[in-house]
KELO-731938 format. One line per field, with one value per residue: x, y, z of N, C-alpha, C in turn; residue in one letter. Coordinates in Angstrom, 3 decimals. Layout:
n.c1 X; ...
n.c2 Y; ...
n.c3 Z; ...
ca.c1 X; ...
ca.c2 Y; ...
ca.c3 Z; ...
c.c1 X; ...
c.c2 Y; ...
c.c3 Z; ...
r A; ...
This chain:
n.c1 0.869; 0.626; 2.078; 0.230; 0.615; 2.204; 0.347; 1.562; 3.543; 1.961; 0.533; 0.815; 2.637; 2.560; 0.032; -1.535; -2.730; -2.441; -0.110; 1.732; 2.901; 4.711; 6.760; 10.204; 11.924; 13.356; 12.243; 9.595; 9.946; 10.818; 8.544; 6.773; 7.822; 7.094; 8.402; 8.299; 7.720; 9.513; 10.942; 13.656; 14.296; 13.863; 15.725; 18.068; 17.113; 15.961; 13.899; 10.645; 8.709; 5.550; 3.449; 0.170; -2.147; -4.964; -4.663; -3.926; -0.901; -0.708; -2.993; -2.408; -0.259; -1.639; -3.353; -1.449; -0.404; -2.712; -3.143; -0.817; -1.267; -3.514; -2.370; -0.534; -2.294; -3.659; -1.504; -0.932; -3.277; -3.036; -0.769; -1.776; -3.513; -3.137; -3.285; -5.930; -7.177; -9.187; -10.148; -9.466; -7.603; -6.057; -4.875; -3.428; -1.570; -0.196; 0.973; 2.731; 4.404; 5.565; 6.979; 8.808; 10.282; 11.461; 13.037; 14.775; 16.085; 17.348; 19.076; 20.729; 21.480; 23.690; 23.633; 20.921; 20.600; 22.143; 20.779; 18.275; 18.831; 19.859; 17.597; 15.686; 16.917; 16.975; 14.242; 13.272; 14.681; 13.489; 10.882; 11.545; 12.739; 10.879; 8.603; 5.910; 3.109; 2.862; 5.440; 6.867; 5.902; 6.787; 9.545; 9.893; 8.899; 10.800; 12.631; 11.292; 10.897; 13.507; 14.159; 12.235; 13.036; 15.551; 14.780; 13.413; 15.532; 17.250; 15.587; 15.434; 18.123; 18.496; 16.637; 17.699; 20.217; 19.359; 18.300; 20.527; 24.049; 25.843; 27.528; 25.642; 24.338; 21.630; 21.074; 22.875; 21.793; 19.280; 20.053; 21.421; 19.307; 17.831; 19.650; 19.611; 17.030; 17.284; 19.141; 17.622; 15.745; 17.451; 18.388; 16.011; 15.617; 17.877; 17.370; 14.957; 15.661; 17.920; 16.768; 14.844; 16.454; 17.884; 15.730; 15.002; 17.348; 17.477; 15.070; 15.320; 17.631
n.c2 -1.196; 2.088; 4.786; 7.641; 10.701; 13.646; 16.601; 19.014; 18.339; 17.395; 19.467; 21.764; 24.674; 26.526; 26.432; 27.666; 30.786; 32.490; 31.652; 31.717; 34.200; 34.359; 32.604; 32.171; 33.767; 32.025; 29.546; 29.945; 30.012; 27.383; 26.024; 26.757; 25.341; 22.784; 21.518; 20.118; 21.848; 21.322; 20.243; 19.806; 21.520; 23.908; 24.082; 25.525; 28.059; 31.174; 31.295; 32.457; 34.268; 35.248; 37.580; 37.936; 40.535; 42.451; 45.135; 48.138; 49.661; 52.508; 53.415; 52.757; 54.494; 56.870; 56.720; 56.819; 59.389; 60.871; 60.303; 61.435; 64.106; 64.658; 64.358; 66.452; 68.608; 68.389; 68.875; 71.522; 72.760; 72.280; 73.846; 76.382; 76.910; 78.788; 81.112; 81.274; 82.568; 85.237; 88.667; 90.053; 88.160; 87.538; 90.044; 90.384; 88.267; 89.043; 91.423; 90.568; 88.839; 90.681; 92.266; 90.356; 90.101; 92.659; 92.671; 90.549; 91.590; 93.817; 92.525; 90.890; 92.259; 94.631; 96.822; 97.471; 98.378; 100.727; 102.273; 102.494; 103.931; 106.358; 107.083; 107.590; 109.773; 111.751; 111.919; 113.082; 115.483; 116.475; 117.069; 119.186; 121.233; 121.602; 123.854; 123.854; 121.557; 119.934; 120.156; 118.882; 116.238; 115.649; 115.615; 113.540; 111.279; 110.136; 109.002; 106.828; 105.328; 104.586; 102.895; 100.876; 99.979; 98.876; 96.771; 95.126; 94.561; 93.126; 90.934; 89.704; 88.950; 87.120; 85.134; 84.168; 83.251; 81.210; 79.426; 78.664; 78.743; 78.905; 80.509; 82.111; 83.312; 84.227; 84.493; 86.526; 88.544; 88.956; 89.846; 92.182; 93.677; 94.088; 95.733; 97.859; 98.816; 99.899; 101.892; 103.589; 104.504; 105.902; 107.829; 109.262; 110.253; 111.993; 113.869; 115.079; 116.183; 117.811; 119.598; 120.832; 121.988; 123.839; 125.422; 126.494; 127.940; 129.954; 131.133; 132.214; 133.730
n.c3 0.000; -0.964; 0.695; 1.852; 0.205; 1.340; 1.915; 1.352; -0.524; -2.530; -3.638; -6.211; -6.200; -8.243; -9.233; -7.422; -6.992; -4.786; -3.547; -5.507; -5.915; -3.886; -4.375; -5.061; -7.846; -9.610; -8.951; -9.716; -12.477; -12.928; -12.107; -14.068; -16.202; -15.670; -13.639; -10.503; -7.464; -4.748; -1.609; -2.119; -4.262; -3.062; -1.084; -1.276; -1.508; -0.146; 2.783; 3.296; 5.558; 6.278; 7.763; 8.386; 8.647; 9.543; 9.799; 8.252; 7.118; 6.647; 7.915; 10.546; 11.039; 10.779; 12.981; 15.067; 14.640; 15.131; 17.860; 18.918; 18.258; 19.854; 22.402; 22.341; 22.184; 24.645; 26.349; 25.670; 26.545; 29.277; 29.841; 29.411; 31.449; 33.505; 32.065; 31.612; 33.676; 34.904; 35.442; 38.665; 39.564; 37.303; 36.757; 39.115; 38.972; 36.643; 37.514; 39.581; 38.133; 36.412; 38.220; 39.080; 36.732; 36.541; 38.867; 38.259; 36.004; 37.167; 38.924; 37.304; 34.965; 34.107; 32.380; 32.384; 35.007; 34.949; 33.001; 34.239; 36.623; 35.560; 34.125; 36.152; 37.436; 35.383; 34.911; 37.286; 37.092; 34.802; 35.705; 37.307; 35.719; 33.765; 32.378; 31.949; 32.256; 30.020; 29.014; 31.050; 30.850; 28.271; 28.676; 30.499; 29.269; 27.305; 29.102; 30.304; 27.990; 27.326; 29.474; 29.085; 26.545; 27.144; 28.788; 26.932; 25.202; 26.937; 27.477; 24.944; 24.553; 26.690; 26.003; 23.582; 24.441; 26.106; 24.258; 22.625; 23.028; 21.032; 18.294; 15.840; 12.749; 12.733; 15.460; 16.125; 14.540; 15.774; 18.341; 17.605; 16.586; 18.913; 20.283; 18.504; 18.927; 21.523; 20.898; 19.261; 21.146; 22.904; 21.122; 20.640; 23.210; 23.459; 21.404; 22.262; 24.795; 24.250; 22.447; 24.092; 26.073; 24.532; 23.796; 26.308; 26.839; 24.812; 25.382; 27.954; 27.848
ca.c1 0.000; 1.461; 1.713; -0.431; 1.549; 1.986; -0.421; 2.486; 4.207; 0.975; -0.023; 1.769; 2.491; 2.271; -1.403; -2.194; -2.365; -2.070; 1.250; 2.628; 3.628; 5.713; 7.804; 11.330; 11.809; 13.847; 11.282; 8.443; 10.326; 10.815; 7.167; 6.162; 8.343; 6.603; 9.215; 7.579; 8.375; 9.592; 11.893; 15.004; 14.490; 13.800; 16.695; 19.056; 16.426; 15.580; 12.555; 9.884; 7.684; 4.636; 2.496; -1.050; -2.817; -6.016; -4.330; -3.213; 0.182; -0.950; -4.006; -1.734; 0.472; -2.619; -3.799; -0.374; -0.358; -3.885; -2.909; 0.207; -1.898; -4.345; -1.487; 0.009; -3.369; -3.874; -0.363; -1.095; -4.353; -2.491; 0.141; -2.508; -4.506; -2.952; -3.726; -7.377; -7.707; -9.748; -10.435; -8.423; -6.560; -5.157; -4.101; -2.484; -0.475; 0.593; 1.771; 3.832; 5.350; 6.309; 7.948; 9.882; 11.124; 12.262; 14.062; 15.778; 16.897; 18.195; 20.091; 21.624; 21.840; 24.320; 23.158; 19.598; 20.770; 22.614; 19.702; 17.213; 19.280; 19.881; 16.219; 15.053; 17.525; 16.506; 12.807; 13.137; 15.153; 12.481; 9.812; 12.041; 12.993; 9.738; 7.844; 4.495; 2.898; 3.170; 6.898; 7.314; 5.605; 7.670; 10.893; 9.900; 8.558; 11.975; 13.275; 10.586; 11.145; 14.848; 14.087; 11.484; 13.873; 16.589; 14.121; 13.190; 16.842; 17.716; 14.748; 15.858; 19.427; 18.334; 15.930; 18.631; 21.221; 18.719; 18.155; 21.843; 25.165; 26.712; 27.424; 24.796; 23.971; 20.300; 21.178; 23.530; 20.847; 18.267; 20.668; 21.695; 18.030; 17.528; 20.516; 19.124; 15.869; 17.784; 19.773; 16.548; 15.208; 18.429; 18.371; 14.832; 15.901; 18.805; 16.715; 13.982; 16.311; 18.744; 15.859; 14.227; 17.482; 18.110; 14.548; 15.134; 18.481; 17.102; 13.918; 15.748; 18.724
ca.c2 0.000; 3.287; 5.783; 8.861; 11.816; 14.862; 17.614; 20.058; 17.877; 17.090; 20.692; 22.525; 26.095; 27.371; 26.425; 28.456; 32.210; 33.158; 31.294; 31.886; 35.460; 34.242; 31.676; 32.878; 33.914; 30.823; 28.471; 30.216; 29.603; 25.926; 25.551; 26.933; 24.304; 21.483; 20.952; 20.223; 22.666; 20.474; 20.655; 19.807; 22.736; 25.097; 24.010; 26.602; 29.332; 31.756; 31.015; 33.678; 34.166; 36.371; 37.787; 38.535; 41.395; 43.286; 46.539; 48.748; 50.487; 53.949; 53.700; 52.724; 55.756; 57.933; 56.643; 57.314; 60.844; 61.425; 60.249; 62.431; 65.421; 64.829; 64.570; 67.815; 69.545; 68.346; 69.543; 72.963; 73.206; 72.287; 74.976; 77.638; 77.012; 80.037; 82.211; 81.316; 83.358; 86.523; 89.608; 90.468; 87.140; 87.693; 91.273; 90.155; 87.443; 89.842; 92.387; 89.880; 88.366; 91.850; 92.627; 89.360; 90.452; 93.846; 92.259; 89.735; 92.485; 94.611; 91.665; 90.233; 93.097; 95.885; 97.896; 97.883; 99.181; 102.052; 103.001; 102.796; 105.011; 107.602; 107.438; 108.202; 111.093; 112.695; 112.132; 114.093; 116.751; 116.966; 117.710; 120.428; 122.290; 121.787; 125.048; 123.500; 120.122; 119.285; 120.078; 117.850; 114.921; 115.471; 115.307; 112.278; 110.160; 109.415; 108.225; 105.553; 104.570; 103.991; 101.763; 99.807; 99.427; 98.026; 95.538; 94.288; 94.103; 92.079; 89.747; 89.049; 88.319; 85.945; 84.089; 83.577; 82.495; 79.986; 78.506; 78.127; 79.664; 78.876; 81.652; 81.859; 84.606; 84.674; 84.951; 87.836; 89.509; 89.266; 90.686; 93.502; 94.397; 94.558; 96.888; 98.968; 99.378; 100.758; 103.054; 104.491; 105.149; 106.892; 108.938; 110.075; 110.953; 113.099; 114.895; 115.809; 116.961; 118.879; 120.603; 121.611; 122.820; 124.975; 126.283; 127.263; 128.858; 131.123; 131.769; 132.959; 134.652
ca.c3 0.000; -1.099; 1.726; 1.367; 0.040; 2.143; 1.187; 0.910; -1.730; -3.565; -4.224; -7.018; -5.846; -9.413; -9.498; -6.378; -7.209; -3.540; -3.180; -6.639; -5.765; -2.843; -4.799; -5.671; -9.289; -10.275; -8.731; -10.575; -13.830; -12.953; -12.019; -15.380; -17.096; -15.268; -12.572; -9.234; -6.428; -3.572; -0.599; -2.657; -5.051; -2.210; 0.011; -1.426; -1.645; 1.152; 3.280; 3.556; 6.594; 6.087; 8.853; 7.862; 9.619; 8.965; 10.028; 7.131; 7.699; 6.667; 8.930; 11.841; 11.174; 10.995; 14.376; 15.922; 14.493; 15.807; 19.307; 19.251; 18.203; 21.047; 23.555; 22.250; 22.505; 26.092; 26.983; 25.477; 27.435; 30.642; 29.992; 29.341; 32.517; 34.230; 31.217; 31.592; 34.779; 34.511; 36.508; 39.596; 39.623; 36.159; 36.952; 40.204; 38.453; 35.700; 38.274; 40.268; 37.123; 35.931; 39.251; 39.015; 35.596; 36.871; 39.840; 37.567; 35.174; 38.062; 39.531; 36.349; 33.820; 34.518; 31.505; 32.854; 36.223; 34.557; 32.320; 35.196; 37.509; 34.781; 33.787; 37.327; 37.658; 34.365; 35.084; 38.347; 36.539; 33.866; 36.468; 37.903; 34.733; 32.868; 32.741; 31.881; 32.415; 28.745; 28.930; 31.993; 30.270; 27.127; 29.147; 31.250; 28.385; 26.784; 30.167; 30.391; 26.767; 27.415; 30.405; 28.421; 25.485; 27.732; 29.221; 25.747; 24.739; 27.853; 27.288; 23.700; 24.768; 27.549; 25.252; 22.614; 25.185; 26.589; 23.128; 22.290; 23.253; 19.863; 17.399; 14.671; 12.131; 13.150; 16.850; 16.077; 13.974; 16.785; 19.377; 17.028; 16.501; 20.259; 20.548; 17.680; 19.626; 22.593; 20.276; 18.832; 22.350; 23.367; 20.167; 20.925; 24.467; 23.208; 20.583; 23.079; 25.845; 23.660; 21.890; 25.162; 26.708; 23.631; 23.910; 27.548; 26.738; 24.014; 26.006; 29.134; 27.557
c.c1 0.888; 1.076; 1.122; 0.569; 1.172; 1.267; 0.476; 3.176; 3.224; 0.491; 1.072; 1.599; 2.161; 0.805; -2.187; -1.811; -1.915; -0.640; 2.237; 3.460; 4.758; 6.838; 8.943; 11.256; 12.241; 12.856; 10.021; 8.728; 10.298; 9.403; 6.461; 6.629; 7.925; 7.410; 8.507; 8.402; 8.378; 10.665; 13.311; 15.284; 14.536; 14.842; 17.677; 18.437; 16.066; 14.154; 11.888; 8.823; 6.820; 3.645; 1.301; -1.725; -3.856; -5.723; -3.486; -2.145; -0.136; -2.037; -3.389; -0.949; -0.481; -3.125; -2.725; -0.267; -1.522; -3.697; -1.860; -0.373; -2.777; -3.499; -0.903; -1.051; -3.650; -2.747; -0.481; -2.190; -3.850; -1.564; -0.612; -3.564; -4.379; -3.400; -5.240; -7.983; -8.160; -9.903; -9.222; -7.285; -5.561; -4.289; -3.067; -1.297; 0.419; 1.488; 2.974; 4.858; 6.188; 7.347; 9.106; 10.832; 12.010; 13.364; 15.160; 16.679; 17.836; 19.337; 21.140; 22.141; 22.400; 23.839; 21.782; 19.708; 21.220; 21.507; 18.606; 17.606; 19.294; 18.474; 15.497; 15.604; 16.998; 14.999; 12.547; 13.575; 14.154; 11.310; 10.264; 12.149; 11.831; 8.874; 6.344; 4.362; 3.176; 4.677; 7.441; 7.100; 6.527; 9.090; 10.976; 9.674; 9.783; 12.699; 12.621; 10.822; 12.515; 14.859; 13.352; 12.306; 14.963; 16.001; 13.901; 14.508; 17.385; 16.906; 15.152; 17.177; 19.305; 17.632; 16.857; 19.691; 20.645; 18.587; 19.479; 22.891; 26.136; 26.480; 26.613; 24.393; 22.611; 20.305; 21.832; 22.574; 19.800; 18.842; 20.979; 20.418; 17.594; 18.376; 20.080; 17.894; 16.309; 18.442; 18.728; 15.957; 16.165; 18.505; 17.178; 15.018; 16.803; 18.151; 15.767; 14.688; 17.182; 17.859; 15.251; 15.243; 17.833; 16.943; 14.630; 16.261; 18.101; 15.898; 14.350; 16.805; 18.535
c.c2 1.221; 4.307; 7.030; 10.003; 12.990; 15.898; 18.708; 19.669; 17.650; 18.324; 21.413; 24.006; 26.973; 27.420; 27.225; 29.916; 32.882; 32.870; 31.541; 33.150; 35.356; 33.281; 32.470; 32.810; 32.649; 29.684; 28.684; 29.773; 28.089; 25.381; 25.698; 25.896; 22.898; 20.835; 21.174; 21.019; 21.860; 20.993; 20.716; 21.061; 23.977; 25.094; 25.156; 27.974; 29.881; 31.431; 32.331; 33.389; 35.411; 36.404; 38.537; 39.333; 42.217; 44.763; 47.055; 49.676; 51.965; 54.329; 53.676; 54.004; 56.915; 57.931; 57.162; 58.824; 61.505; 61.421; 61.267; 63.837; 65.683; 65.076; 65.971; 68.847; 69.563; 69.041; 71.048; 73.516; 73.281; 73.478; 76.296; 77.768; 78.332; 81.228; 82.320; 82.119; 84.718; 87.409; 89.940; 89.450; 87.269; 88.936; 91.106; 89.330; 88.232; 90.831; 91.707; 89.337; 89.520; 92.294; 91.628; 89.661; 91.649; 93.490; 91.433; 90.602; 93.333; 93.770; 91.206; 91.138; 94.430; 97.056; 98.390; 98.735; 100.600; 102.876; 103.379; 103.948; 106.342; 108.047; 108.103; 109.606; 112.114; 112.911; 113.167; 115.462; 117.340; 117.625; 119.048; 121.535; 122.501; 122.953; 124.798; 121.983; 119.363; 119.150; 118.979; 116.444; 114.634; 115.104; 113.953; 111.072; 109.442; 108.588; 106.856; 104.695; 103.901; 102.784; 100.582; 99.161; 98.517; 96.724; 94.584; 93.722; 92.977; 90.794; 88.988; 88.310; 87.066; 84.811; 83.400; 82.746; 81.204; 78.957; 77.851; 79.188; 79.674; 80.113; 81.264; 83.197; 85.118; 85.160; 86.326; 88.899; 89.922; 90.162; 92.085; 94.326; 94.898; 95.753; 98.102; 99.618; 100.323; 102.010; 104.064; 105.223; 106.215; 108.085; 109.853; 110.883; 112.169; 114.212; 115.734; 116.705; 118.083; 119.976; 121.463; 122.488; 124.023; 125.951; 127.132; 128.289; 130.117; 131.854; 132.648; 134.002; 135.306
c.c3 0.000; -0.051; 1.088; 1.320; 0.934; 1.298; 0.637; -0.386; -2.861; -4.277; -4.972; -6.715; -7.025; -9.744; -8.483; -6.549; -5.936; -3.145; -4.304; -6.512; -4.760; -3.210; -5.385; -7.179; -10.023; -10.138; -9.542; -12.003; -13.960; -12.905; -13.346; -16.376; -16.680; -14.189; -11.247; -8.240; -5.140; -2.643; -1.151; -3.466; -4.185; -1.113; -0.039; -1.536; -0.272; 1.513; 3.658; 4.594; 6.502; 7.238; 8.286; 8.966; 8.897; 9.072; 8.873; 7.685; 7.751; 7.657; 10.324; 12.079; 11.428; 12.429; 15.329; 15.854; 15.211; 17.319; 19.738; 19.226; 19.410; 22.287; 23.542; 22.611; 24.005; 26.839; 26.850; 26.381; 28.868; 30.857; 30.045; 30.428; 33.262; 33.394; 31.179; 32.728; 34.286; 35.739; 37.350; 39.655; 38.490; 36.317; 38.056; 39.725; 37.508; 36.436; 38.933; 39.280; 36.584; 36.951; 39.306; 37.862; 35.875; 37.864; 39.172; 36.696; 36.032; 38.643; 38.525; 35.240; 34.304; 33.672; 31.944; 34.105; 35.877; 33.919; 33.303; 36.118; 36.764; 34.400; 34.941; 37.567; 36.653; 34.444; 36.175; 37.842; 35.547; 34.568; 37.046; 36.863; 33.775; 33.311; 32.707; 32.003; 31.123; 28.551; 29.847; 31.421; 29.094; 27.551; 29.861; 30.330; 27.812; 27.842; 30.319; 29.151; 26.790; 28.350; 29.765; 27.308; 26.014; 28.268; 28.046; 25.235; 25.624; 27.696; 26.027; 23.900; 25.633; 26.819; 24.260; 23.326; 25.760; 25.470; 22.774; 22.559; 22.079; 19.003; 16.167; 14.072; 12.568; 14.596; 16.906; 15.555; 15.008; 17.878; 18.851; 16.904; 17.871; 20.647; 19.735; 18.303; 20.733; 22.028; 19.811; 20.035; 22.886; 22.419; 20.385; 22.206; 24.224; 22.404; 21.433; 24.095; 25.279; 23.092; 22.996; 25.884; 25.833; 23.682; 25.178; 27.460; 25.962; 24.610; 27.175; 28.811; 26.179
r M; T; P; Q; K; N; Q; R; D; A; V; D; P; S; S; D; P; A; R; Q; N; F; I; P; Q; Q; N; Q; H; D; A; G; N; G; I; A; Y; N; E; Q; N; S; A; S; Q; P; H; F; I; Y; H; H; S; N; E; V; P; H; E; R; N; R; D; Q; T; H; R; A; G; N; A; H; Q; E; D; A; I; H; R; N; E; K; K; G; K; R; G; I; G; R; L; R; N; A; F; F; Y; S; M; D; G; I; R; A; A; W; K; D; E; E; A; F; R; Q; V; L; V; L; G; V; I; F; A; I; L; G; F; V; I; G; R; E; W; S; H; K; I; L; L; V; L; P; C; F; L; C; V; A; G; E; L; V; N; S; A; I; E; N; A; I; D; F; T; S; T; K; L; H; P; L; A; K; K; A; K; D; M; G; S; A; L; Q; L; V; C; L; G; F; F; L; V; V; W; I; S; Y; L; L; Y; L; F; F; K; L; F
């Protein structure tokens, strides 16, 4: 009695469209010529293992992107919880944060200390020599602008230094623009004060 052949040896892979695509190129050629695809022909060929899944790769990537977007949105909402305060609470927080910024600039920035001291001195002097209230305001305004400009300049420099301490053309450009802001404020200060001092000189003498 002839033993029953193994089902694997009895089935010709070339007759099965689902398996024909997975046969190596040489074996497909042999199968087309009538040569049976058996273990001996496939001994020297690589073995392929295929995992079947109903999940499509691009749909899996889309789900991962969607989950990452939701996590980023939740993180942004968590960071903006303090910004959601209204009324007195928001004003109180803004005031204390501003005072923290002024204290940090006074402690760490020598240029800010110099500008602030000179600004206070010239503001007092402006109230003294100003003959009218409009003149007093005109003389004091450039002092505040110089202090504000130095605060912005210091904030830009600290933000860039926090990002990277390496030399970069864009970092240099940002710092130069901050210095240009302070230069414009000082120029406005000089124009206003020199003009008013000349006005007083020709008015009195």
